[in-house]
N, C-alpha and C positions, 0 to 999 in steps of 0.2 A: 450435267452439273450446272447449277444456277450461277449466273454471272451477276455480281453485285456492283454497287456504285463505284468502289475503288477500281474495279476492273475496267469499267466503262471510262472512268476518268483517265486511266493509264492509256487506253486505246485512243481517246480523243487527243491526249497530249502528244502521243506518238505521231499523230497526223499533222501536227503543227509544222510550219516551215522551220528548218534548222537555224540556229543562231541564238545570240543572247538577247535580242530585242524583245522576244516574246516570253522569256523566262519568267520575269516578273515575280512579285512577292505573292504569298499565299492569299493575301487579302486584296489583291489587285482585281480590277474589273474582269480581266481575262480569266483569272483563276475562279472567280465567283461565277462567271458564265459557264466555265467547264463544269463546276460543281452542279449548277442547275441542270445542265444538259445531261450529265451522267445520272443525276437523280431521276430525271424523266425517263431515260433509257432503262434504268432499273425497274421503274414502275411498269413500263410497257413489256419488258421481259417477263415480269411476274405475272401480268395479266395474260400474256400469251400462253404461259404454262398452265394457267387456270383454264383457259379456253380448250386446251388439249383434253382436259378431264371432261369438259362439257360435250365432247364428241362421243362419249360413252353414255348411253341412256341409263345405265345402271348407277351412274354417279352424277349425272347432270343435275344442276339446280337452277342456275340462272337461265339456261336455255331449255328447261324442261317443258315450258309451255309451247315452245316451238316444236319440240319433239312430238308432243301430243297432237298439235295441229297437223303435222306432217302425216300422221297415221289416223286422222279422223276422230280424234278423241278430244274431250269426252263425248260419247255418243249417247243414244237414247237408252242404253243399258246401264249407264253410270248412275249410281244412287245419287240422291240429292246432296248428301254430305259424304264425300269421300275423303279419307285421310290421305296423306302424301304416300304412305306405303301402298295403299290400295290403288292409287292412281299409277304408281310406278309398276305394280304387278300387272295392271291392265295394259299399260304400254308395252311391257316386255312380252306379255302374252300375244299382243297384236303383232309385234315384230317377228317373233319366232314361229308364229302360225303359218303353216304351209298350205292350209286348206285341205281339201280332199274329203271323202266320205267313208273312209275305212274306220272301224272302231278305234284303232290306234290313233287316228288323226283327232278324234274327239277327246281321247284321253290326254293327248299332248296339249290340246287347246286348254283343257281344264287345268292341267299341271302348270301351264304357263301363267295361269291366274292364281296359282297357289293352292289349288285343290288337288291333292294327291289321293290316290286310291279310288278314283272313279271307275266304276265297272259299266261296261256296255253289253247289253243283252239284245240280240237280234231275234225277232219272231219269224215264224213261217206258217204257211197254210198247212192245216192237217189234211193229208191225202192218204189214200189207201192204194197200195199197188206194190209191185215187185221193184226192187232197186237193181237196175242193170246198166248204170252209166253215171256220168257226172251229175252233180247236183245232190240235194239231200234225199235221204231215203224216206220211205213212207212213215206215217205216224206209228208210234209205239204205244203200248198200254201205259197209261198215266200221262200222256201228252195232252195238252190243252186242245179242245176242238175249235181251233181257229179257222175263220173264214179266209177267203182270198185276200181281203184287204189287209190282213196281218202280215203279208209279205212286205209291206211298206211301213211297218211299225217297229220301233225299237225303244228300249228303256235305257236311261242313264241313271245309274245308282250312285248317289253321292253320300260319302260318310256323314252321318248325322252329327250335329254339334260341332261343325267346323268353326274353329276360333282363329281369328287373325290377330296376331300380336303387333303392337306398335314398336317400331325400331327407332331407338333414340337418335341415331345419326340421320334419320330421314324424316322423323316426325316434326310437325310444326305446332306452334301454340294453338290449342283448341282441339287437336286431334285426340280421339279416344285412345285409351291405353289398350283396350281390347274391343273387338267388335264381333258380333255374331250375325248369322243370317246368310242366305244364299240366293237372294234376288239377282245378284250380279251373274252368277254362273248359270242360273236358269235362263235368264235373258240371252246370254251369249250363246248358249247351246241351241236355243230355239232360233236365234238369228242365223246360226251356221247350218242348221238342218235344211235339207232340200224341201222345196215347197210342196212336193208330192208325198212327203213322208209324215209319219205320225210319231212325234216324240213324247214320251212319258218320262217325267223327271220324278224320281223317288229317292228316298233316303235309307241308307243302311242303318239298321238299329244297332246300337252299341250294347255289348253284353254288360 
């Protein structure tokens, strides 16, 4: 519960030495001093409650730049003109990213940036032989005749026509109401991909 100026003045008054010497009139120097101190304590209390909200990157505004700096943002994947919504999505995506090279890790990375429905397809070398243990079986009719290098290739399929909406509570003057394009997610995925891998980014055609 917020503590207001009357509450702080009552607290300060209670701390005064007992007796009638300090009672004074409401317009006395002492009472005006207590009014000024209680007003300042109310301001500090209000600011402290605001700062509690700044501890949450989903709501931070005044300390948002420090949040970005702490996680190395904006980086070279950031577009030249990012809206506040896009900057916040990039920050949250960086915070929740756990790293890793599983398909689900890349899906989670994309989802953290606001790209839902990303599909990951892993390729493999086409081989002929009997399947008698762990690992993938031999090629089947209809499989692509991939060479050995395809064991290190994979596709990231992104829904075509991704639209990012501006959020009124987060947007700033000059931000676009809508934005299209996927340069951000392509850069982020390529940056997260292992150096020995081959990443192909494609887009899922909408019906």
